[in-house]
VOBA-1610 file (N, C-alpha, C; in pm, whole numbers, padded with zeros to 5 digits, always signed):
BEGIN
Met-01203-00370+04156Met-01123-00374+04036Met-01213-00365+03914Glu-01162-00292+03820Glu-01241-00270+03700Glu-01166-00328+03579Asn-01233-00410+03502Asn-01175-00464+03379Asn-01202-00367+03266Ser-01097-00321+03204Ser-01117-00231+03091Ser-01087-00307+02962Glu-01186-00317+02881Glu-01174-00383+02751Glu-01217-00285+02644Glu-01141-00283+02536Glu-01181-00199+02424Glu-01282-00276+02341Lys-01395-00216+02323Lys-01499-00281+02244Lys-01521-00201+02117Thr-01531-00272+02008Thr-01559-00206+01881Thr-01705-00226+01846Ile-01753-00136+01768Ile-01891-00144+01723Ile-01893-00234+01599Pro-01973-00341+01601Pro-01976-00431+01485Pro-02020-00358+01358Tyr-01957-00393+01248Tyr-01987-00340+01115Tyr-01960-00190+01102Ser-01879-00135+01191Ser-01838+00005+01174Ser-01719+00008+01079Asn-01683+00126+01033Asn-01573+00139+00937Asn-01442+00087+00994Ile-01420+00106+01121Ile-01294+00064+01182Ile-01284-00088+01191Ser-01395-00158+01184Ser-01393-00304+01194Ser-01331-00369+01070Phe-01337-00303+00956Phe-01294-00363+00830Phe-01152-00324+00790Ala-01099-00218+00849Ala-00968-00167+00807Ala-00854-00239+00877Thr-00747-00262+00803Thr-00625-00315+00864Thr-00525-00200+00874Glu-00449-00199+00980Glu-00351-00092+00998Glu-00220-00133+00933Pro-00161-00043+00853Pro-00036-00078+00786Pro+00077-00096+00887Thr+00169-00185+00855Thr+00283-00209+00943Thr+00384-00095+00931Lys+00483-00095+01020Lys+00586+00009+01015Lys+00663+00002+00883Met+00687-00119+00835Met+00762-00135+00710Met+00682-00079+00592Val+00553-00102+00589Val+00468-00050+00481Val+00467+00102+00485Lys+00455+00159+00603Lys+00456+00305+00616Lys+00589+00362+00568Phe+00699+00295+00602Phe+00831+00342+00559Phe+00844+00335+00407Met+00801+00224+00348Met+00815+00207+00203Met+00730+00307+00125Arg+00622+00354+00183Arg+00538+00453+00115Arg+00609+00586+00100Val+00699+00618+00190Val+00766+00748+00185Val+00913+00737+00145Cys+00964+00617+00121Cys+01104+00597+00085Cys+01124+00639-00062Phe+01206+00742-00082Phe+01226+00797-00216Phe+01289+00696-00311Ile+01390+00623-00264Ile+01459+00526-00350Ile+01364+00416-00395Tyr+01282+00366-00305Tyr+01185+00262-00339Tyr+01082+00314-00440Gln+01036+00438-00420Gln+00938+00497-00512Gln+00999+00520-00650Leu+01126+00560-00652Leu+01195+00581-00779Leu+01208+00449-00855Phe+01243+00342-00783Phe+01252+00209-00843Phe+01118+00167-00902Asn+01010+00185-00825Asn+00877+00148-00874Asn+00835+00232-00994Phe+00875+00359-00996Phe+00843+00446-01108Phe+00905+00392-01237Phe+01034+00356-01232Phe+01100+00304-01352Phe+01048+00166-01389Lys+01013+00086-01290Lys+00956-00046-01317Lys+00823-00032-01392Leu+00740+00061-01349Leu+00612+00084-01416Leu+00633+00139-01557Asn+00730+00232-01571Asn+00758+00286-01704Asn+00805+00178-01800Leu+00887+00085-01753Leu+00932-00024-01840Leu+00816-00112-01883Lys+00723-00137-01791Lys+00605-00217-01827Lys+00524-00148-01937Val+00503-00018-01920Val+00425+00057-02018Val+00498+00059-02152Met+00629+00081-02150Met+00706+00085-02274Met+00701-00050-02347Lys+00704-00160-02271Lys+00694-00292-02332Lys+00561-00308-02405Ile+00455-00260-02344Ile+00322-00269-02406Ile+00316-00183-02531Val+00368-00059-02522Val+00363+00033-02636Val+00448-00019-02751Val+00569-00063-02723Val+00658-00114-02828Val+00600-00241-02889Gly+00541-00326-02807Gly+00481-00448-02858Gly+00361-00421-02948Gly+00289-00314-02922Gly+00173-00280-03002Gly+00208-00214-03134His+00328-00156-03143His+00367-00085-03265His+00453-00168-03358Ser+00474-00292-03327Ser+00560-00373-03415Ser+00480-00445-03521
//
């Protein structure tokens, strides 16, 4: 019998990365979520601009 274990190389690039979850992957491509974030960011910027011009 042979034990198969996946071994990673210490301090390699793959050792430091975390894999995104299914929900994170979905939210990255979800148009409605991206549209919401777009308007949320625009409102933040507009608040800063309007606050600076008063």
